[in-house]
C-alpha positions as a Python dict, from the first residue, in 0.01 Angstrom:
ca = {
    (1, 'M'): (0, 0, 0),
    (2, 'D'): (-341, 62, -157),
    (3, 'T'): (-423, 351, -392),
    (4, 'D'): (-603, 554, -125),
    (5, 'A'): (-308, 532, 114),
    (6, 'V'): (-67, 634, -163),
    (7, 'A'): (-287, 934, -244),
    (8, 'R'): (-303, 1032, 125),
    (9, 'L'): (75, 1004, 159),
    (10, 'R'): (135, 1217, -151),
    (11, 'A'): (-115, 1477, -29),
    (12, 'V'): (32, 1502, 319),
    (13, 'I'): (387, 1533, 181),
    (14, 'G'): (268, 1814, -46),
    (15, 'R'): (94, 1995, 239),
    (16, 'L'): (399, 1960, 464),
    (17, 'S'): (621, 2093, 189),
    (18, 'R'): (399, 2396, 128),
    (19, 'Q'): (382, 2474, 500),
    (20, 'L'): (759, 2451, 540),
    (21, 'N'): (815, 2662, 228),
    (22, 'A'): (583, 2926, 369),
    (23, 'S'): (795, 2940, 685),
    (24, 'A'): (1080, 3096, 477),
    (25, 'T'): (879, 3397, 365),
    (26, 'H'): (978, 3592, 678),
    (27, 'E'): (1324, 3624, 517),
    (28, 'G'): (1171, 3805, 219),
    (29, 'L'): (1220, 3519, -24),
    (30, 'T'): (959, 3339, -226),
    (31, 'P'): (941, 2962, -171),
    (32, 'S'): (1115, 2910, -509),
    (33, 'Q'): (1396, 3149, -417),
    (34, 'A'): (1443, 2984, -76),
    (35, 'S'): (1449, 2639, -237),
    (36, 'A'): (1705, 2744, -500),
    (37, 'L'): (1922, 2913, -238),
    (38, 'G'): (1914, 2597, -27),
    (39, 'L'): (2016, 2382, -323),
    (40, 'I'): (2297, 2616, -421),
    (41, 'G'): (2420, 2617, -62),
    (42, 'G'): (2392, 2243, -22),
    (43, 'R'): (2515, 2123, -361),
    (44, 'G'): (2687, 2425, -514),
    (45, 'P'): (2844, 2559, -704),
    (46, 'L'): (2588, 2463, -967),
    (47, 'S'): (2539, 2542, -1332),
    (48, 'L'): (2213, 2712, -1420),
    (49, 'A'): (2113, 2405, -1621),
    (50, 'E'): (2173, 2178, -1321),
    (51, 'L'): (1977, 2412, -1094),
    (52, 'A'): (1688, 2413, -1343),
    (53, 'R'): (1692, 2032, -1354),
    (54, 'L'): (1704, 1994, -976),
    (55, 'E'): (1424, 2246, -923),
    (56, 'S'): (1218, 2119, -1220),
    (57, 'L'): (1192, 2474, -1353),
    (58, 'N'): (1237, 2621, -1697),
    (59, 'P'): (1556, 2818, -1769),
    (60, 'T'): (1370, 3152, -1780),
    (61, 'M'): (1233, 3104, -1429),
    (62, 'V'): (1572, 2992, -1298),
    (63, 'S'): (1730, 3300, -1455),
    (64, 'R'): (1481, 3525, -1272),
    (65, 'I'): (1537, 3346, -940),
    (66, 'V'): (1915, 3358, -977),
    (67, 'G'): (1898, 3724, -1077),
    (68, 'R'): (1707, 3814, -764),
    (69, 'L'): (1930, 3608, -534),
    (70, 'D'): (2233, 3773, -695),
    (71, 'E'): (2081, 4123, -647),
    (72, 'L'): (2030, 4042, -279),
    (73, 'G'): (2395, 3934, -246),
    (74, 'L'): (2298, 3580, -146),
    (75, 'I'): (2472, 3412, -439),
    (76, 'R'): (2729, 3511, -698),
    (77, 'R'): (2769, 3408, -1057),
    (78, 'R'): (3100, 3303, -1202),
    (79, 'Q'): (3209, 3167, -1536),
    (80, 'N'): (3246, 2795, -1581),
    (81, 'P'): (3619, 2750, -1647),
    (82, 'D'): (3544, 2452, -1874),
    (83, 'D'): (3280, 2633, -2082),
    (84, 'L'): (3309, 3012, -2088),
    (85, 'R'): (2956, 3038, -2231),
    (86, 'A'): (2808, 2885, -1915),
    (87, 'A'): (2770, 3035, -1569),
    (88, 'W'): (2791, 2876, -1228),
    (89, 'V'): (2627, 3004, -913),
    (90, 'E'): (2764, 2973, -562),
    (91, 'I'): (2641, 3085, -225),
    (92, 'T'): (2788, 3388, -47),
    (93, 'P'): (2846, 3420, 328),
    (94, 'D'): (2522, 3624, 353),
    (95, 'G'): (2340, 3350, 161),
    (96, 'R'): (2483, 3084, 391),
    (97, 'A'): (2368, 3281, 697),
    (98, 'M'): (2018, 3309, 548),
    (99, 'T'): (1995, 2938, 467),
    (100, 'D'): (2103, 2862, 823),
    (101, 'R'): (1830, 3091, 960),
    (102, 'I'): (1568, 2934, 730),
    (103, 'R'): (1676, 2581, 828),
    (104, 'D'): (1673, 2669, 1199),
    (105, 'N'): (1332, 2837, 1169),
    (106, 'R'): (1185, 2540, 983),
    (107, 'G'): (1324, 2306, 1247),
    (108, 'Q'): (1171, 2517, 1521),
    (109, 'V'): (833, 2524, 1343),
    (110, 'V'): (834, 2145, 1313),
    (111, 'K'): (942, 2103, 1677),
    (112, 'V'): (664, 2329, 1804),
    (113, 'C'): (407, 2138, 1601),
    (114, 'L'): (541, 1798, 1709),
    (115, 'D'): (524, 1911, 2072),
    (116, 'Q'): (149, 1970, 2022),
    (117, 'L'): (92, 1607, 1922),
    (118, 'D'): (30, 1330, 2172),
    (119, 'A'): (308, 1081, 2247),
    (120, 'P'): (169, 797, 2029),
    (121, 'D'): (158, 1026, 1722),
    (122, 'R'): (514, 1152, 1788),
    (123, 'D'): (632, 793, 1832),
    (124, 'A'): (461, 686, 1508),
    (125, 'I'): (627, 972, 1317),
    (126, 'S'): (967, 883, 1466),
    (127, 'A'): (919, 517, 1379),
    (128, 'A'): (826, 608, 1019),
    (129, 'L'): (1140, 819, 958),
    (130, 'P'): (1364, 536, 828),
    (131, 'A'): (1095, 423, 583),
    (132, 'L'): (1038, 782, 466),
    (133, 'E'): (1413, 826, 417),
    (134, 'H'): (1416, 511, 203),
    (135, 'L'): (1120, 648, 7),
    (136, 'V'): (1321, 965, -67),
    (137, 'D'): (1612, 752, -191),
    (138, 'E'): (1381, 555, -422),
    (139, 'L'): (1220, 873, -558),
    (140, 'K'): (1564, 1020, -619),
    (141, 'K'): (1666, 709, -818),
    (142, 'L'): (1358, 749, -1038),
    (143, 'T'): (1418, 1116, -1107),
    (144, 'E'): (1787, 1067, -1183),
    (145, 'S'): (1734, 795, -1439),
}
């Protein structure tokens, strides 16, 4: 793939991500809060250090995000039984309900937009899904090493 195509792919992924993040604001969360809540729900319980690493955020920002999610009753903190100096965060039933609503809303937004495209564009997007999934796997390998 040439440099221009790589740049276009990166740009379109970024724009898609921003648009989908914006679709969570109706729940009263910032995009960073919605992302952290989704990670905690999907991979939790997580240490604050692990959450910071996964979100590529500094510990101060993660502490603010976690504090707000805790205030809203969407997550709860608990002590790490292996290291009493460290805290873990886990999703609450209210947090799980919110992540489900956000996921469903994002899915509906994408479906509505896909329905506006012509059949060849929808088919091209469907055909590209396996390759995009492999791309995610390769990016994950790079970030984990």
